[in-house]
C-alpha positions as CSV (number, residue, x, y, z in Angstrom):
1,M,96.5,-153.6,-41.3
2,E,96.2,-150.7,-38.8
3,S,95.5,-147.9,-41.2
4,N,93.1,-145.7,-39.2
5,H,95.9,-143.2,-38.7
6,Y,95.5,-142.3,-42.4
7,F,91.8,-142.8,-43.0
8,D,89.7,-141.6,-40.1
9,P,87.1,-139.4,-41.9
10,P,86.3,-136.0,-40.4
11,K,82.8,-135.4,-39.2
12,G,83.1,-131.9,-40.5
13,L,85.8,-129.4,-41.4
14,T,85.2,-126.6,-38.9
15,S,88.0,-126.3,-36.3
16,M,90.0,-129.0,-37.9
17,P,93.8,-128.5,-38.2
18,I,94.6,-128.0,-41.9
19,R,97.8,-128.7,-43.9
20,S,96.4,-128.2,-47.3
21,L,93.3,-127.9,-49.5
22,M,92.5,-128.8,-53.1
23,I,90.4,-126.7,-55.4
24,T,89.4,-128.7,-58.5
25,T,86.9,-128.8,-61.3
26,L,86.5,-131.0,-64.4
27,G,87.5,-129.2,-67.6
28,A,89.3,-126.4,-65.9
29,A,93.0,-125.6,-66.4
30,A,95.1,-125.8,-63.3
31,L,96.5,-122.4,-62.2
32,L,99.2,-123.9,-60.1
33,A,102.6,-123.0,-61.4
34,G,104.4,-125.9,-63.0
35,C,101.2,-127.8,-63.8
36,A,100.2,-128.4,-67.4
37,A,97.0,-126.7,-68.8
38,S,95.2,-130.1,-69.0
39,Q,95.6,-130.8,-65.3
40,Q,92.5,-130.1,-63.2
41,S,93.5,-129.1,-59.7
42,I,94.8,-126.1,-57.8
43,T,96.5,-127.2,-54.6
44,I,97.0,-124.8,-51.7
45,D,99.6,-126.1,-49.4
46,R,101.1,-122.9,-48.0
47,L,98.7,-120.5,-46.3
48,E,99.9,-117.0,-46.6
49,G,99.4,-114.7,-43.6
50,P,97.5,-115.4,-40.4
51,T,94.0,-115.4,-42.0
52,T,93.0,-116.9,-45.4
53,L,89.6,-116.7,-47.1
54,V,88.7,-119.3,-49.8
55,K,85.5,-118.1,-51.4
56,N,82.9,-119.0,-54.0
57,G,83.5,-122.7,-54.2
58,Y,81.4,-125.9,-53.8
59,V,82.4,-127.0,-50.3
60,I,82.8,-130.8,-49.8
61,D,83.2,-131.1,-46.1
62,G,83.1,-134.8,-45.3
63,T,79.6,-134.9,-43.8
64,G,78.0,-136.4,-46.9
65,A,75.8,-133.3,-47.4
66,T,75.3,-132.0,-50.9
67,A,78.0,-129.6,-51.8
68,Q,76.9,-125.9,-51.9
69,I,78.6,-122.7,-53.0
70,G,80.3,-121.5,-49.9
71,H,83.3,-119.9,-48.3
72,L,86.1,-121.1,-45.8
73,L,87.8,-118.9,-43.3
74,I,91.1,-120.2,-42.2
75,D,92.9,-118.9,-39.1
76,G,96.5,-120.0,-38.9
77,D,96.4,-123.8,-39.5
78,R,92.7,-124.3,-38.7
79,I,89.5,-123.8,-40.6
80,A,87.7,-121.3,-38.4
81,D,84.3,-121.2,-40.1
82,I,82.3,-122.2,-43.1
83,A,79.6,-120.0,-44.6
84,Y,77.1,-120.6,-47.5
85,G,75.4,-118.2,-49.7
86,D,76.4,-114.5,-49.2
87,L,79.9,-113.9,-47.9
88,P,79.9,-112.6,-44.3
89,T,80.9,-109.0,-44.3
90,D,83.3,-109.4,-41.3
91,W,85.3,-111.9,-43.3
92,A,86.9,-109.0,-45.1
93,R,89.6,-109.1,-42.4
94,A,91.3,-112.0,-44.2
95,T,94.9,-111.2,-45.1
96,T,94.8,-113.5,-48.1
97,V,91.8,-114.1,-50.4
98,I,91.6,-117.0,-52.9
99,D,88.6,-117.1,-55.3
100,A,87.6,-120.7,-56.1
101,D,85.4,-119.4,-58.9
102,G,82.8,-122.2,-58.7
103,K,85.3,-125.0,-58.3
104,A,85.0,-127.7,-55.6
105,I,86.9,-127.1,-52.4
106,T,87.9,-130.4,-50.8
107,P,90.6,-131.8,-48.5
108,G,93.6,-132.8,-50.5
109,F,94.2,-136.5,-51.5
110,I,96.4,-138.7,-49.4
111,D,98.3,-141.4,-51.3
112,I,99.8,-144.1,-49.0
113,H,101.2,-146.4,-51.8
114,T,102.8,-144.8,-54.8
115,H,106.0,-145.8,-56.6
116,G,106.5,-142.5,-58.5
117,A,104.9,-140.3,-61.2
118,G,105.8,-138.0,-64.1
119,G,108.3,-140.5,-65.5
120,A,110.1,-140.8,-62.2
121,D,110.4,-143.9,-60.0
122,F,111.3,-143.5,-56.4
123,M,113.9,-146.3,-56.8
124,D,115.7,-144.4,-59.5
125,G,118.5,-143.5,-57.1
126,T,118.2,-139.7,-57.2
127,V,116.7,-136.9,-55.2
128,D,115.2,-135.5,-58.4
129,A,113.1,-138.7,-58.8
130,F,111.4,-138.0,-55.5
131,L,110.9,-134.3,-56.4
132,Q,109.6,-135.0,-59.9
133,G,107.2,-137.6,-58.6
134,A,106.0,-135.4,-55.8
135,Q,105.5,-132.3,-58.0
136,T,103.5,-134.4,-60.5
137,H,101.3,-135.7,-57.7
138,V,100.6,-132.2,-56.3
139,C,99.4,-131.1,-59.8
140,Y,96.5,-133.6,-59.5
141,G,95.5,-132.9,-55.9
142,T,97.7,-135.1,-53.7
143,T,98.7,-133.1,-50.7
144,T,100.2,-135.8,-48.5
145,M,102.0,-138.9,-49.8
146,V,104.0,-141.9,-48.7
147,P,106.6,-142.9,-51.4
148,T,106.9,-146.7,-51.7
149,T,110.1,-148.7,-52.4
150,L,110.5,-152.0,-54.3
151,T,112.5,-155.1,-53.3
152,S,116.2,-154.3,-54.0
153,T,119.7,-154.8,-52.7
154,M,120.2,-153.5,-49.2
155,D,122.7,-150.9,-50.5
156,E,119.9,-149.6,-52.8
157,L,117.5,-149.5,-49.9
158,Y,119.9,-147.5,-47.7
159,R,120.5,-145.1,-50.6
160,T,116.8,-144.6,-51.0
161,L,116.4,-143.8,-47.3
162,D,119.1,-141.2,-47.6
163,L,117.6,-139.7,-50.7
164,F,114.2,-139.5,-49.2
165,R,115.6,-137.6,-46.2
166,E,117.1,-135.0,-48.6
167,A,113.9,-134.8,-50.7
168,K,111.6,-134.1,-47.8
169,N,113.8,-131.1,-46.8
170,A,113.8,-129.6,-50.2
171,S,112.0,-126.2,-50.5
172,I,109.8,-126.7,-53.5
173,H,106.1,-126.8,-54.2
174,R,105.2,-130.4,-53.4
175,P,103.0,-132.5,-51.2
176,C,103.9,-133.3,-47.6
177,L,106.2,-136.4,-47.7
178,H,104.7,-138.1,-44.7
179,G,107.2,-141.0,-44.6
180,L,108.4,-144.0,-46.5
181,H,106.5,-147.3,-47.2
182,L,108.9,-150.2,-47.6
183,E,107.7,-153.0,-49.8
184,G,109.7,-156.2,-49.3
185,P,112.0,-157.9,-49.5
186,Y,110.1,-160.3,-47.2
187,F,107.6,-161.7,-49.6
188,S,106.2,-165.0,-51.0
189,M,108.1,-165.9,-54.1
190,E,104.9,-167.2,-55.6
191,Q,103.1,-163.9,-55.1
192,R,106.1,-161.6,-55.9
193,G,104.4,-159.8,-58.8
194,A,106.8,-157.2,-60.1
195,Q,109.2,-157.6,-57.2
196,D,112.7,-158.8,-58.2
197,P,113.0,-162.5,-57.2
198,R,116.8,-162.1,-56.7
199,Y,116.2,-160.2,-53.5
200,I,113.2,-161.9,-52.0
201,K,114.0,-163.5,-48.6
202,H,112.7,-164.4,-45.1
203,P,112.8,-161.7,-42.4
204,D,116.1,-161.5,-40.6
205,P,116.1,-159.5,-37.3
206,S,119.7,-158.5,-37.7
207,E,118.8,-157.0,-41.1
208,Y,115.5,-155.3,-40.5
209,V,116.3,-153.9,-37.1
210,R,119.4,-152.2,-38.6
211,V,117.2,-150.6,-41.2
212,L,114.8,-149.4,-38.6
213,D,117.6,-148.0,-36.5
214,Y,119.0,-146.2,-39.5
215,S,115.9,-144.2,-40.5
216,D,113.1,-142.5,-38.6
217,D,111.2,-141.9,-41.9
218,I,109.7,-145.4,-42.2
219,V,105.9,-145.3,-41.5
220,R,104.8,-148.6,-43.1
221,W,106.4,-151.9,-44.1
222,T,104.7,-154.5,-46.2
223,L,105.6,-158.2,-45.8
224,A,104.1,-161.7,-46.1
225,P,103.0,-162.9,-42.6
226,E,103.3,-166.6,-43.3
227,L,107.1,-166.4,-43.7
228,P,109.3,-167.7,-40.8
229,G,109.9,-164.7,-38.4
230,A,107.3,-162.4,-40.1
231,L,105.0,-162.2,-37.1
232,E,107.9,-161.4,-34.8
233,M,108.9,-158.6,-37.2
234,A,105.3,-157.3,-37.2
235,R,105.5,-157.1,-33.4
236,V,108.8,-155.1,-33.6
237,L,107.2,-152.7,-36.1
238,K,104.2,-152.2,-33.9
239,E,106.4,-151.4,-30.9
240,R,108.1,-148.7,-33.0
241,G,104.8,-147.2,-34.1
242,I,105.2,-148.4,-37.7
243,I,102.3,-150.0,-39.6
244,A,102.8,-153.6,-40.6
245,S,100.8,-154.3,-43.7
246,I,100.2,-157.6,-45.6
247,G,101.2,-157.9,-49.2
248,H,102.5,-160.3,-51.9
249,S,101.4,-163.1,-49.6
250,D,100.1,-166.7,-49.7
251,A,98.8,-166.5,-46.1
252,I,95.5,-167.8,-45.1
253,Y,93.3,-166.3,-42.4
254,E,94.6,-168.5,-39.5
255,E,98.2,-167.6,-40.3
256,V,97.5,-163.9,-39.9
257,L,95.8,-164.0,-36.5
C-alpha cells in the first residue's frame, strides 16, 4: 500500500506548512466549544490573524527529543519559529495569543480509516452523520480524516459520495475531510468480516470506472488483489492518483506482486 502520502514524519516543525495543531493533556477538560468536559484535547484548526503565538506548552516536534516547555510562533500557515524557556520579547507582535498552560502541543491526529463516531455511521445516509462523526473526532484531537464506507448497493454508494461532498463544504468546527476511503465491494467472501455478503463481487471496470468518474473525492480504495480483475483495477487507481490498499483478502505474497 502506497501510504507515504499520509505518513512521512517531519524532521522538525519549523517552517512546515500547518493546517492545525492539537493541545492536549491527561486529566484536563477540553475547552473546545461542543466537547464534553471529560474530553482531553483542544484543537486549533483555524488560525486567527496573520500571526499566532501558542505559548507555555510541552512541544512535541517529531524529532524524538524530550518535550520541553516552549512556544510556537506561526506566520500565516507556517510555523515560523520555536523557542524554549523564556518567551522571546519580540514575539509580542503576534496578533493572536493562545496559552497552552502546560499542556502538550502536538500535530493533530490523522485518521485514514474510520467508519464514524459519536453514534453516527458514515453510511447512515445523511449529511448529519458525517458532521456528527467529524465533530466527535475533532474533540479528541483528529484534525484530518478520511471517512470510510462499507460494502453496499451502488445506489447507497453514490448517495454517500453526494453526502460527503455536501459535508466537506459545511462551515462547522470539524477536522479537514481529506477525501473518502471506499471499502469494497471487491472482497473475498471468506474474509468479508462485517461486510454485507449480499453485495460482495469481483471488480467490474464498467462499474468502478463510473464511480471514479463520478467523484473526485476518492483518495483510497480497498480491495482483495487475488480477485479476477483486481490488479487491473489497482493500475487504474494508481493512474488516477488513488491509493489501492489490500483488505478482506485471501491473497498470498505471490498474488500481490
